[in-house]
N, C-alpha and C positions, 0 to 999 in steps of 0.2 A: 600562571593563571591569566586569563583575560578578565580584566576587572569589570568590563561592561556586561559580560554575559556569564561570568561565574564558573565556567568550566576549565579545568586544566587541560593543557594541550599535550596529548600523548598519542602514539600512533595506533596503539591497540585497545585503548579503553577510554571511557568517559568518567571523569572524576569531579565531584563537587565537594569542597572542604567547607565546613562550617554549616549552621542552620540559618537559612533565610526563609522565614515562614511565607512571606510575600511571593516567594518563587516556588513554593511547593506545587502549585497546579501545573506549572510547565515542566518541572523536574519529574513529576509523577508520569508525564507523558514520555519524556526522553528516557527514563529508567524503566519504563514498561517492559515486561517479559511476555513472550507469547510463542506458540508453536503453529499458529493458524488455526487451532481448535479452541485452546484456552488463551485468554488474555488478562494478565494481571497488571494494573497500573502500579506505579512505583510508590505506593503510600508506605509510611512507616509501618513496621509491624505492630506497634502499640496503638495504631489507628488514629491517634491524635498526637500533635496537630496534623491537620490534613488539608489538602486543597479540594480535590474532587475524587472521592474514592470510586473504584470501578473494578469489577470482575466481569468478564464477558465470555460467553460461548458462541462461537461462530454460527450464525444462522438462527440463534434464539432470540425471538423478538415478541413484541406486543402490537396488536392492531388498535388503530383508532380511526375516527372518521376524519377525512380530508376537508379543509376549509375552503369553501367557495361563497363569495359574495352572490355570485349568479351561476347556477348550474349550467351544463351543456351536454349534448350528446357525446358519448365517448370519453367523458372525464372519469378518470379513476376515482373510486370511491373510498377505498381503504388505505390508510397509511400504515407504515410499519416502522417500529422504533426499537432499537437494540435495548435490552434489559440489563441493568446492573444486577447480576445474579448473586447467590449466596457467596459471601465473602469468607474465604478460608485462610487469608494472610494474617488474621489477627492473633497476635500473642501479647497480652498485657502483662506488665511486670510491676509488682509491689516490692519495694525494698524497705523492710521494717515498717510496713503499713503505709508507705508513701508511694503513690503511683508514679512511675517513670512517665514524665511528660516534659518534652524538651522545652516547653515554654516556662517551666518553673525550675528552681534551683539553677544549675549552671551546666551548660554542655562545655566541659573543659576541652574536649576534643570531639570532632564529628566529621566524618567523611563517608561518601558513598561511591562505589565504583561499579560501572557496568563493563564487564570484561567481554570483548568481542571474541576471544579465543576459547574461553570456557563456558560462555553462555550463562553467566551467573551475575546476579546483583549482590554485591557485598557492602555491609555497613559496619563501621567501627566507631564506637562512642565511648567517651569516658564522661559520665554524668555524675554530678554532685548533688544530692538531694538538698532540699530547702534547710534541713537540719545538719548537712555536712557529710552525709554518708556517700562514699564514692564506690562506683561500680564501673567495670568495663563490660560493654555489650558488644558482641560480634554476632552478626547474623549473615547467612548466605542463602540465597534464593534461586530457584531454577523452575522453569516450566520445560519438561522434558521433550526433546526432539524425537527420542526413540520410543518413549512409552506415552502415546498421544493423550491419554486421559489423566496424566499425572503431573502434579507440581510438588515441590517440597521445599522446606525451610529448615535450616539448622540454626537454632538460637542458643547462644552461649553467654553466660553471665559469670563474672568473676569479681568477688569482693576485693577492694584494694587496700583497705585500711584495717578493717575489723572482721571478726565473724558476723555474719548477718543472717537473718531470716529472710528467705526469698519466696515469693509467691508468684507463680505464673498462671495466666488464665488463657487457655487456647481455645478459640472459638470458631464455630461456623455461624455466620450472622446473615440471616435473609431479611429482606425489605429494609435494608440499611437506609436510614435517613440521608438524603442528599438534596442539595440545592441545585435545581435545574435552572439554566439562564434561558430556557426556551420562552418565546413570547407566544406560542401557541397553546392556549388552555387545554386543547384535546391532548396535545402530547403530554403536558404536565400531568393531566389527570391519569394518563396511561402509565406514567412512571411512578405514580404515588402508590406505594405498596402494591406492586404489580404481581406478586407471587402469592398464591393460595396454598397454605400448608396441607399436605396429604399424609405425611408419615414423619415421625421423629423417633429415633431410636438410639440408645446409648448403652455401652456395656464395656467394662474394663478401660482400655485406653482408645476406644473406637466409638465412632457415632456417625449416623446418616441422617440427612434431611431430604425429604422429597417434597417438590412444590410444582404446580402448574400455574400458567398464565390465565388470566380471567377471560380474555377474548380469544386470543389465537389458540388456546388450548394446548400449548406445547408443555410438555413435562420434563423436569430436569431433577437430577439427584446430585447432591455433594456429599462426600464422605471424608472423614479424617481418621487418621491412626497416628500413634506416636511411639517413639523410642526414647526412654528416659535414662539419663545418666546424672543423678542429682546427689549422690553421696548418702549419708546417714540420715535417719529420722524423716523419711519420706512419708508424706501423706497426700493421698490422691482422691479425688471425687469427681465423678462425671454425671453430667445431667443433660436432658434434652426436652425441649418444648417446641411449639409450632415453629417459631422463627429463629431459634437459639439452641445450639449444642455447645456445651462448654466443659472442657477438662481443666480441673484446677490442681495444681501441683505446688505443694509447700515443703520446704526443706530448710534445715540449718546448714549453712555452707560456711566452712572455715576460710579465713583469709588465705588467699594462694590457691584454693581449689576452685573448681568450676561446676557450674549448674548448667546442664546441657539438655535441650529437648530437640529431638528431631522429628519434624511433623511432615507426614505424608498426606497429600490431598488428592482426591480424584473427582472428576466431573464427567457427567454424561447427560444427554438429553434426547428426546424423540418426540415426534408428533403422533406416533401411533402406539408405542409400547406401553405396557402396563406398569403399575407402581412396583410389583415385584421384579419386573424385567429390568428397569432402570436402576433399581437398588442393587440387583445382582451385578450389573455392569460395573458400577463404580466400586463395589466391594471386590470383585475380581481384579480390577485395576490396582486397587490398594494392596491386595495380596502379592501381585507381581511387583509392586514398588518395594514392599518390605522385604520380599526375597532377594531383590537386586540389592537393596541397601543404599545408604547415602553415598558411600564411596563408589558403588557401582553405577549409580545414576551420574555422578560427576564424571566418572571415566567414559560412559557412554556419550554424554554431552560433549565432552572434549573431542572424542574420536569423531563424532558427527561433524563438528565444526572444523577439525582438521581437514577432512574430506571436502568440505564446502570450500574453504580458503584455498585449497590446492587447485580448485578449478576457478574461483571466482575473484581472487585478490586483485587489487589494483595498487600499484606502487607509484608514489608521486614524490620526486626529489625537487626541493626548492620552495615548498610551502607546507609546513608542518600542520597548520591548522586545516588546510584543505585535505591533506592525507587523512587526518582524524575524521573529518566530515564525511569523506567518501566511504571509509570502512563503517562508520556509523550508519550511513544510508544502506550499505549492502546488508549489514547485520540485521536492521530492521525489515528490510524487504524479505530476507530469509525468514525472519519470524512470522511475517504476514502470510507467506505462502507454503511453508515446509510441510505442515500437516493438515492443511484445510480440507484436502481430499474432496469429499463430496460437497463442499460448500464454496462460497464466493470468497474473494479477496476484497474486503470493504476499502472504501477510499481512505479511512483512518487506520486500516488493519484492525487490531483489537487493543489499540492504545488509548482509546477514549470515545466518548459518545458523539463526537461530531458527525455531521451529515446524518444523524440518526442511525448510524451503523450501516448505511447504504453502500452497495457496490455501484460503480458508474463504469463508463467506457474507459475511464483512466486505467482500469485494470489491464484491459486488452492492448491498449495503445501505449502505455508507458511501462507498467510493472511487468507484463508478460514478456516483452522483448528482452528485459534484463534476465529474467529467469530462463528463458528459452536457451541462452547461450551459457548459462551457469548451473541451472538445476532443472532440466527439461522435464523430469518426472513431476514437479509441481505444476508445470504448464499443462501438461496432460490431464491432471486432476482438475485444474481450474476449468478447462474447456469441457471436460465430462460434466462438470456442474452446469455449465451453459447448455449443454446437450439435454440434461435432465429437466431443464425448464423449457424445452421446445414447444410442449403442448400449450403452456400459457402464453408464449410468443405467438403461437398459430391462433389461439383464441383472440389475443389482442389484435392481430392483423384482421381477422374476420370481423371483429367489432368495428373496425375502422373501414370496412369495406374492401380490404385488400386480400391478396393471396400471400401464401408463404408465412414467414415468421417475422413479426416486428418485436424485436427484443427491447426491454425497457431501458429508459435513460437512468433511473435510479430505482433500486430494489433491494430486498434481503432475500426473498424466496422465489424470485422470478416474475412477480406481478409488478406492473407499472405502479410507483408511488409518488410520482411528481404531480403536484397540484397546478403547476403553471404549465399550460399547455404548449406555449410558443418555445420555450427552452427544453420541454420534456418530450411529449409525443412527437413534436415536429423534428426533433434531432434524430432522424432516421438513420444518420450515419452510424449509430451504435451498431446496427446489424452488420455493416460493412467492416466495421472495426473488429468485431468478433470473427467474421470471415477471415479477415487479414491475419489475425492471431493464429487461426487454424492453419492457414497457408504457411505461415512462417514456421510454426512448429513442425509441419510435415517437411518442409525443406531442410530444416536443421537436423531431424531425426530419421527421416525415412521410415517412420512407424506405420507399417502397412496395416496392422490390426486396427489401430486408431482410425486410419483413413477409411477403412471399410466399415467399421462399426459405428463411428460417430462423425467424422469429418464431412463425409459425402452428404449426409443427411443435412447438417447444418449449412453446408454450401448451397445445396439445391434449394432448400427452403428460403434462404435469404436471397438467392437469385430470383425466385418467383415473387418476392416482395418488390424488387426493383423493376420487374417487368409490369406489375400491376400499379406501382406508384408512379412510373414515368410514362412517357407517350412519344410517338414519332410525330414530329410537327410537319408543316407543309413542305419544308425544305429537305425533309428526310432525316433531319437530326433527331437524336433520342434525348428528350428533355426530362429533368426531374425537377419539378416546380414546387414551391411552397414548403420548403424545408428549411431547417436551422442547422448550420454547420457548427464546428467547435466554438466559433466566436459567438458568445451569448449576447453581444451587443448588436448583433445583426440577426434578426429572426424572420422566420417564414419567408425566405427569399427564393428566387428562381436560380436553378443551375449553379449552385455552390460547387466551386471548383474541387475542393477537397472531397466532398460528398460523391461527385460524379466520377472522379478518378477512382475512388475506392470502390464504388459500385461496379465500375469497369472491370477492375481486377477480380471482384467477387464473381461476376458473370462468367468471365473466362475460366476462372478455377473451377466453378460449378460444372461447366460443361466439360473440362477435362476429367474432373472426378467422376462424373456419370459415365464417361467413355472408358474409364479405367475399371469401373465396378458396374457393369451393365445390369447385374442381378439386383443391386441396390436401387438403380435408377427404375428398373421395372417394378420393384416393390412399391415405389412412390409414384408409379404411373408417369414417369418422365420418358418421352419417346424422342426420337431424332428431330421431329419437327420443333418440339419445345427447346431442345438444345440449340437448334438453329437460330431460334428467336433470341436466345441469350447472346449468341455470338454477334448477331446483327445489331442488337441494342449496344453491346460493348464497342463494336466497330464504329457505330455512328453517334457515339456519346458526345454531347455538345460540351465543349470546354471554351468558355468565353474568354475573349482576348481584346484588350483595348488597344488598337493599332496607333491611335494618336499618341497615347503615353508610352507605348511599349511594354506594358506590363498586363498580367492577368488580373482582372477584377476578382475580388473574393467571391462574390456572387454576380450575377448579371446585373449590370447598372450601378454596381457599388462605386465605381470610380467617378460616377456623375453626381453622387451625393455631395452636400455641402461638407467643407472641412469643419472639423471641430475646433473650437477656439481654445487650444492648449494654453496659450499664453496668458488668457484670461481665466484660467481654472486654478483656484487656489490649492496648494498642496493638500490642505485639510479636507478637500472635497473628494479626495480618492479614498476608497473605491467609489466610482462614478455612480454605480447602481443605487448607493445609498443616499445620494444627494441630488440626482437628476431623474426625470421621469423616463421610463423605458421608451416611451414613443420618441422622445428626443434623441436618445442614443441610436435607435433603429434607423433614423433618417440621416445620420451623419457618418462621415468617415472616421470612426473611432473604433478601435479593435481592442477587446478585452484581453484576448490571448491569442497565441498563434493559431491561425486557420489556414490561409493561403501558404503561410510559411511552414505550417505542419505538412501540408501537401508536397512542399518542395523537399521535405525530409523523406516522408513515407512513400511517395510516388515519385521519387527524384528522377526515375528513368523516363518520365514524361516531360522533362524539361531539358533545355540545352543550358550549358554553364552561363551563357550570357543572360538568358531568361532568369535564372536563378539569382544572379547578381543584381539585376534591375528589380526584380520582384522583392527581394530581401530589403533592399534600400528603401523601396517605396513603402513597404508595410512597417519597416522599423520606425518611421516617422509618424506612424498612426497606431502603434500598439502601446498600450499603458500598463499591461501586465497587472491588471486587478485580479488575476488568478495565479496561483502557485504553479499552474501548468505550463506556464509559458517560457520561463527562463531557460529550462533545459533544452527546449526545442530551438530557441533563439541562439543558444550556444552552439548547437549543431550546425546551423546554417552559417553563422558568423565564422566558424572554422572552415566550413567548406568553401566559402567565398573569399577566404584569405584574411579576415579581419580578426587576427588571432588574439589580440589584446582584448577586444571586445568580447570574444568567445570566452576568455578566461574569466572575465568578470561575470558574465552570465552563468558560467559553470560554478563560480563561487556562491553566486546568489542562490542557485537552486540547491546546492550542497549544504548551505548554511541556513536555509529557510527556516528549519525548526530549532536548530542550536541557537541561532540569533532571534528566534521569534519575529521573523520579518513582518508577518501579517497580524501579529498581536492576538493569535488564537490557538497557540500550541496547547494552551490549557485543555481544549477539547479533543486533543489527539494529534498525532503526526501526520504529515502530508505524504502518503505513500507515492503519489505521482512525482512530486517534487524530488523525493529521495531517489526515485528512479531516474529523474532528470540529471542527477549527479553522475550516474553510470553512463547514461546516454551522452552527456557532455564530454566525458573522457573518451568513451569507447567509439561512439558514433560521430562524436565531434572531432577530437584531436586524432583519434585512430582512424576516423573516416569508414567505419564498418557500415557496409550495405549488403543486403541480400535481396536482389531483384531476380526473381525467377529461379531461386535456388543456387545462384552463383555468388559466392562469398567474396567480397572485394574490399580493399583497404585503400585509403588515401591518407596516410599519416602526416600530421604537422605537429609542431612543438612551439607553444607561445614563449616569448622572451622571459616571462615570469618563472618558468619552470626549466629545470636542468635535464629532467628525465621523466618519462612516463612509461610504465610497464603494466600490461594487463593480460589476462588469460581468457580463452574462449574454448567452449566445447561445441563441436559440430560434427555431426554423423559419427559420434562415438570416438571422435579424434579430439585430444585436448592439445592446444598449443599456445605459445605466448608471443606477445608482440612488444618489442621494446623500442622506444623512440628516443634517441639522444645523438647529439653531435652531427645533425644533418643526414642520419641514416635511420633506417628501421630494420630491426633484426627479428626474424621469425624463427621460432624453435619449436620443434615437436616434442611434447611432453610424453604422451603415449597415445597408441592407437595407430591406424593405418595412414600411409602418405596421403596428402590432400592438396588438390589443385586450388590455388589462391590467386588473386590479382592484386597487384601493387601499383597504384597510379596508372592503371590501364595496362600493365605488363603482366601477363600470365606467368606463373612459375609453379613447379611442383615442390612442396615441402616434404622432405624426407628426413632421415636421420641427422644429417649435417644442417646446421643452422644457415639461413639464407639472409644476408645483409645487402639492403638496396638503398641507394641514394634517394633523398627527398627532393623532388624538384622544386625550384623556386615558383613563387606565385606573385602576381602583381594585383593586388586587391582593389586598386582605385581609391578614390575619395572615401573616407570613413562615413558610414551612414549616420544620420542624425536621428535622435529619439525625440519624442515629444518633450516640451519644456518640463523640466523637473522629473522626467521618468527615465533618465539613463539608469543602467544597471547600478545596484549598490556596490560601492567600493569600499573595502575595509580600511 
């Protein structure tokens, strides 16, 4: 066990022994279960003690007014906040009339285990009541990957010393009281009793509650059913009222026998369907769960995860803690995206209420690259959700006086929810990020139906945005002025390099897509002349370069700004945005998160190796990583430029951001983009994976801290593995057709026989320096 952070190190599980009440909020996030549709925070079944209870349905939110000291044209008016919906996890226990509460009596033994291979959260407790009665409680919980609307809990109690009367209360509880740490009274008001009761029904072992939100008008249903194995003398009662349905089970249980309740829970919601319809939906899901049974659900879960790990697993020899952290990251990324289907992947997944449950560009630029090469069906579904919001994006563009589609910086249902215009609306790169995710998915899958039905429309509407947002200057260059790139410490700047390069890729891809599908182009009135304007803008895109320094300025004029006084900035003043005015950050050379360096990764084919080395060193000295998005990208470029030890430390920081609570905010949910940064640091960093123009290339490296790295990739229905050790990289075909790959610039055909190739040496030059006190965290 690592004493500082509490988790035992194990390759395939996350285990916490003992009860630390003060740590509950963060362990409730790390032990969260989800399938992309339902999210259950890892609260104890008895509901108390607790940190921050939470049950979430993807896309289910309440509206509230956005705060403005002064309004302005084009400012979004309505905010959206994820709602803690009806809690079905609760099973309270009374032992001879004493409630099991871990704060009282004595927890003689207690441990919880999140198993990455079975997809279950297991708890084992030996509890002695204040009067000395001892019971062993074992619980196992899952959110089904195969039955999207279903979660289930097996709750087992065993008297250890005497025959005991045991009473269990299994609840559905709506409008659960929670303490919100939001400073916005509008959000607090939206979260206080957000659900209005519409139906409560209970019979036998079964109950249903239906509620709707007050303002957004969304309707949700929660239902529960039970299988009881509790011995003789069984007494059962069920009741339901507006916000509570409760099954009470009492029995006399002899010493050595067990009292077992299997609880099946189902959730559904809709913005349009009636009370009977959503009720029927969850009752049908419950019927399916009961028919499958607990053992069947476990078997389905295990099979699903076996298939996932066969494609996605990463093996790391030489650092057990990093091995655990990388698998933890992959498991939670799977949970965030597996069954989201027609919904977004929020920045916190469904692990907590952080960021109000919003989805950001993080999804397309960090999470979807991982899923593209491990679970491409989830990427298709996530991009289909973006496509479903195109009308809102078109409306937003029109409101701003632009053509095409302006996708939101933060949202739940597709409408812009950012009240801060410089970091929100001005961050137009979001539209190019979405287009880039579309391009990557098409390259990796060759999905012609998706290309025709969804991708081409997304690409052409985002291309139209760039043509109306940018302009040709007197020198013939195509400029995109007054935008905010990924770095939120530099706002409303001209010709942000990342934005311009991503827009350039977007424009060229849109032209190619419309030529592939002339019938789609004709439907949206795209003609040859318009396609020509896209190509001309791409060819003439302005990419600033500082000849004197030999580096690319992040945006035009950035390298002429004053330097930030890093040596004079106390460590307690980070993050800077909480301690210094934005106007000061905006006019200094200080970078919140990788921006130009992100361009070096995402658009690496636009830079020479020497440019990458100089740019990376320049921005290393100015990047403070006040965002969890940064470490993974810096790991990738540190590896590419040969600074392998630095890359290793950035990888570890990204992978351990949540397990070590680096930013002191895991209580509000996990950081999906940082978890994705763990995969990116390994596969794109030390594996050197790139896909520029549909050509899959690798440039493997191995840091001195590790003995071996192995990972798997899925590309064009072919699965293969890459193993890096002893100065060589070995490529093995797992299944599928032969595939042409590139290793350090050398093309080869991967067929049935493994291919082992030497890793060339690299001279990295002087190690880059970080701002004072902002080097990557070292364990």
